[in-house]
N, C-alpha and C positions, 0 to 999 in steps of 0.2 A: 548442817555441818559446814564450817569454814576452815580454810587452811591457814595455819599460823606458823611461827618459827618452830622448826623441829630440830634436826641436827644441822649444824653449820655445814655449808658446802664450800668447796674451793672457789675463790673469786674468779670471775670472768675476766679475761685479759682485755681490758678496754683500750690498751695502747695500739691495738690493731682494729681495723674496720670490722664492724659487726652489723648483722641484720637483726633488729630487736623489736619485740612487740610488748606493749604495756596494756594489760587488762585492767579496766577501771581507771582509765587515764584522766577522767574528770575529777577524781578525788584529789584533795590538796597535796597529799604526799606523793601520789603517783604522777600528777601533772608536773610537779617539780622535777621528779626523776626523769620524766620523758623529755622535758626541756633541756636539762643538762646533758642527757645522752645525745640529743640532736645537735646541741652546740659543740659537743666533743667531735662531731663529724660522723657519727654513726647513722645508719639508715633506720629510722624509727617509725613505727606505726602504733596506733593505740585504738582502743574501743571503749565505749561506755554505753549504758542502757538508755541515756537520754541526752539531749543537747543541753549544754550548760555554758554560761558566759566564759568560764575559764578556758573552754576549748578553743576559743578564738586566739587566745594567747599561745596555746599549745600549737595550733596550726601555724601561727606566725613564726614559731621557732623552727618550722620545717617538718613537723610530725604529720603524717597522714592519719586522719582521724575517721573512724567509722562509728556511726551511731547505731547501736544494736550489735549483737555478737554473731560472728560468722566463722565457722570452722576453717574456711579456706584462708583466712588472713594469717594463720600461723605457718602456712606452707613456705618452706624456704628460709625460715628464721633460724638464727643461731641460738637464740634464747627467748623465752617468754617470761615476763615477770608479773607478779600479782601481789595484792595486799591481803591482809588477814580478813578483810570484809568480803572477799570473793569466795563464793561457795565452791566446794570441791567438784560439784557437778557442772560447773561452767563449761559450755561446749568448746570454747577455745582451749582451755586447759586440758580437757579430755582429748581433743584432737592432737595437741602437742605431745601428750604422753603416748598416744597411740602411734604416732609417726616418729617417735624418738627424738623430738625437739626438746632441748633442755628447758626445764621450768625452774624458776627461782623466785622464792619469796622476796618481797621488796627489801628485806634486810640483807639478803645476799647481793642484790644489785647495788644497794647503797654502799655496802662494804667494798664492792668492786670499784665504785667511784672513789671512795676514800683512799683506796690503795694507789690511786694515780697522783696523789699530792701529799703534802705534809698537812695532816688533817687535825683540826681543833674542833672539839664538840662541846655543846652545852647540854647537860642532862639535869634532871630533877623533876619533881612533881609540878611545881609552879614556876613561872617566869622564864621558861626556856626560850620562847619565841622572842620576847623583848630583849633578853640578854644576848642571844645569838645575833640579833639584828644590830645591837650596839657594838658587839665585838667586830662584826663584819665591816661596819661603817668606820670604826676606829682604824682598822687595818687598811681600808681603802684610803682614808685621809692621810695615812702614813706612806702612801704610794706602793703598797704591797699587792694591790689588785687581786684580792682573794676571790676564788670561786665560792659559791655558797648554795646550800639547800636549807631553807627555813620554812617552818610550818605556817607562816602567814605572810601576807604581802608587806614588804617594807615600804612605807610611804615615800621615802626619799628615792627609792629605786623603781617603784611601780611594779615590782615582781618579788617573788620569794625564791627564785632560783636563777643562777647564771653560772656559766662555765667560762672562765677567762684564760685558762691554760697556764696560770701562774703557779708558783711553788706552793701556795697556801690554799687550803679548802676549809671553810667554816660550815659546820653542819649542826642541826638540831638533832639530838640523839633521843629518840622516842623509846620510853620504857614500857609502853602499854602492852606490847606483845613480845618483849625481849629483844627488839631490834638493837638496842644499845650494846648488848653483849657481843654482837657479831662484827662490830666496826673496828677496823685496824686504825688506831688513833695515835697521834703524837702527844696530844694533851687534852685536858677537859676542864670545864667548870662544872661543879655540882651545886645547884642553887639551894635545894632543900629536899626533904623526904617526907611525904605525907601519905595518908591512906587513899588509894585509888586502884583501879584495875584488879580488884580482888577476884574477879572471874578468871583472870590469868594466873595470879599468884597464890590465891587462897588465903594467905595471912599477911599481916603487916610485916612480920618477922621475915617472911620470904622476900618482900620488897626490899628491905634493908640488906638482906643477904645478896640479892641481885646487884645492888649498887656496890657492895663490897667486892664482889667478883669483877664487876666492871672496872673499878679502880685498880685492882690487882693486875689487870692486863695492860696498863698504860705505863710506859717508861718515862715519858716527858712530864711537863708541868701538870700538876693536879691542884686545882684552885677551888677550895670549898668554903661555903658560908658558915662561919663559926657561930652565927646567931641562931642557927638551927641545931638543936641538941644532937640529933642523929648524925648530921654532917660533922659536927664538932668531934664526935667519937671516932668517926671514920677518918677524919683529918689527922687525928693523933695516931691512929693505927697505920696510916699510909704515909706519914711524914709529909703531909700536904702543905701547900701555901694556903693561908686562911685570909678571909676578908669579912667585913661586916661593920656594924656600928659599935660592937664591943671593943673596948680598948685593948683586949687581949689578942686581937687579930693582927696578922702581919700587915695587911692593908686596911686602914680604918677610915670610914667616912665620918668626919668630925665637924663640929660647928654647923649642923644641918639647919637651914632656914627655909621656910616655905612662904611664898608670896605670889598671889595672882596666878595660881595654877602651875607654879614652877618651883624648883629647889636650887639652892646653892649649898655647897659644902666644900670642905678641904679634904684632900686625900693625904693621909699620913702613912708613911711606910717605915716600919721599925723606928717610930719616934721622930722621923724627919718629914716635915711638910713638903710634899712635892708641888703643891699649888692648889688653886681654887678651881672648882668645877661648877658650871651652870647647866642645869638639866631641865629642859622645858617639858617636864612631865609631872603629874600629880602622884603622890603616894610615897611613903618611906620605903615600901617594897621596891619601887623603881630606883631609889637611891642605892639600895642593896644590889639590884641587878646591874646598875651602872658601875658600882664599885667592883663587882666580880669581873665585868668586862675590862675595866681599867687594870685590875690586878693581872689578868692573863696577858693583856697587851704589853704591859711593862715587862712582864716576865719573859716574853719572847723578843724583847728588844725595841718595842715601839716607844719613841720619846713621849714623855708625859704630856707635853703641850699639844702635840698632834692629836693625842687621844682626847684631851679636854676640848680642843677645838671641834672635833667630830661630835662629841656629845652635846655641845652647845647648839648645834644645828639639827639635832635628831628630831625627825618629824613623826616618830612613833610607828606603830604597827596597826594594820587593820584589825578592828574589833578589840582594841585595848584602849579603854576610856576614849572611845571614838566619838567626839562631839559631832552629831549628825545634823543638828538644826537648833536654832533659837527661834521659838515661835510664841509670839505674844508675851515675851518676857520669860517663858519657860524654856529651859535648856534640855534637849533630848540627847541622851548618851547611849551608845551601844557598847557592850563589853562581853567578852568571851567567858568571863568567870562563871564556873559551874560547880566548883567544889567549895565546901564551907570556908576554908581559910582564904581562898581567892575572893569570895564574895565579901568577907569581912575586910580584906585589904582594900578592895575597891571602894567600899563605903567609908572606911576610915580615910582614904585618900580624898574623897569628896568633902568629908567633914572638915579635914584639916588643910584644905588646899589654898586657903586665903582668898577664895572666890566670893565669900560672903553670901552664899546661897541661903535663901530663907528656909527651905525645906529640902531634905534629901528623900526622894521617893524611890524605893527599890522595887523593881519588878523582876521576878525570878521564874524561869521555866525549868523545872527539874528535867533531868535527862537520863534516859535508859531505865527500864523497869528493874533490871537486875542490880544496877547501881543503887537505886532508891531502896530496894528491898534490904540491901546490906547497910546503907548509910543514912537513912532518913533521920535518925536521931542525932546525927552529927551536925545537922543544920540548926540546932536549937539556939546557938549563940551567934550565928552568922550575921544577923541583921540588927545588932544592937545600935549601930550608928545611923540607922534609917529613922526618919520621922514618920514615914508611912511605908508599909510593906504590902505589896500586891503579889499574890502567888497564883499560879495557874497550873494546868494539868501537865502531866509528864509527857515529854516528847520521846517517842520510842527509840529513835535512831537504829531501827532494824531489830530491836529486841522484842520478844513476845510478851504480851500482857501476863501479869501474875495476879491471881485472885487476891483481892484486898490491898494491892499495892497501887495507890493513886497519889496525886499531889497533895491530897488532904492530910497525908501522914506528916508532911513537912509543916503544914499549918498547925497540926497538933503538937509537934515537937517545939515549935517556936512559942506557942501560947502556953504550953505547960511550963516552960522555963521562964517565960517573960509575959505573964498574963496582962500586963499593962500595954503591950505592943498594939499600936493601931495597925490592924491587919485586915485585908480584904481578900477573900478567896473567890477567884473568877476563872473557873475551868474552861469556859467557852470563849473563843477568840473574839467574837464580835462584842461580847459583853466587856471584855478586857479593854478593847480599843475605845469603846464608847465611854466607859468609866474614866479612863485616863484623859480623854479629850475634854470631858467636862471638869474633871477634878484639878488638873494642873493649872497653876496660877503664876503670876509674875513673881520671879525670884526663886521658883522651884527648879531643881535639877532632877530629872527622871532618868534613872539608870536601869535599862533593861539588860538582863544578864542570862546567859545560858549558851549552850552549843547546839541548839536545834534551830527551828525556824523563827525564833524570837529576834533574830538579827534584822528582820524587816519591820519590827514593831515601830521604831521611830518614824518611819515613812508613813505607816498606816495611821498612826496617831496624828501626825501632822496633816495628812489628807482629811481625816475626820474633823479636825479643828477648823480647817478651811471650809468644809461643808457647813459646820455650825455657824460660822460667821456669815455665810451667804443666807442661811435660814433666818438669822436674826435680822439682817438687813431687809429681807423680804417681808418679815413680820412687821417691822417698823414702817415700811412703806405702804 
């Protein structure tokens, strides 16, 4: 059993000094919260079950980190915060409850942070991290010095969290456990609505209803992507500002041109051209993300040119079409995409990027047994832009195995729908690495996708290719 968002609790007053403890401080969301709390000036400690590289950054922010869990670390705390991933039997949570220390789900702590500034959020199934990063950098370029909490590291900043003490706070609003519904917000961007987190919501209709409630709680600007049919309906219902590639949007990305892994387009607002935008990213989905960030920024008073200048320098986000190496003419890319529409968008981005790659090789590691049990058939059309598809076994991410649920289900879904697909099923990691090391050739781009340990695959393939070169030289000599 894990602890999720239950009934909302009153925010913690973070305008006065607090003694706070973060359980699971090595997680991406919790490390960001710990860093921001410490930079606010609170006395912060945290714990995690193992040492991780992110903990060095957490320590550098002034957080006292314990590896392993210890009941005594919560003594004297004003509040203890935890994520949905933390089991109810965690000894630190048990001790806090036994001794009367306030415990707060991360949604409550993030809500408390949001209450300290004029907060703008980015919500939606796909594109949150990239869009949040773009909005934050646009506002920074305009001199607004926003604080932020983002779900991935922003390349330009080297971090995904910072507290500046300014009027503005930019936050990624996570819907996976209902956190987005707890945040006191001035405004929001909603990128799209797709099927995910059915273990929390039960049905797609409940996901849509959750975003409907989310929008109804916000009095400031609501900026929604009209290209997504579910967002379009909610935009009409809530009188929202709209953006997208559709001419019907309030903010339109027009005259879109791709070349050499980048895009240019014009931003049109109610029929008036505001100017040209250069975006050093691949994929029309990123043009939409940029247009959403531009629409929100302009709506809160940022000059268009400052916003365009920021996007022209945007360095991207970790694990979003992250080019990790070029080895022997083969380009190795890592991406966080793990849902069908995300995968399709990444592969379409590679195909239409203007990079003139000879082959697009897609490597996918399915994630979570419960997600695959509910969604495996949805992956049938995700790989149509790949020349070669390589599928591997499910990464559990803490979920329990389910009889009959394996990565082979995704193989079956793809081949049933597209029997002509060149597809290789390699459930064992060493076979996967060896196959790619041999198969990749000059002009190929290999995109490994997923939210498990697939992130290290480019390094492993590059290392194996180096070994093969040594073996060939030794053989020739």
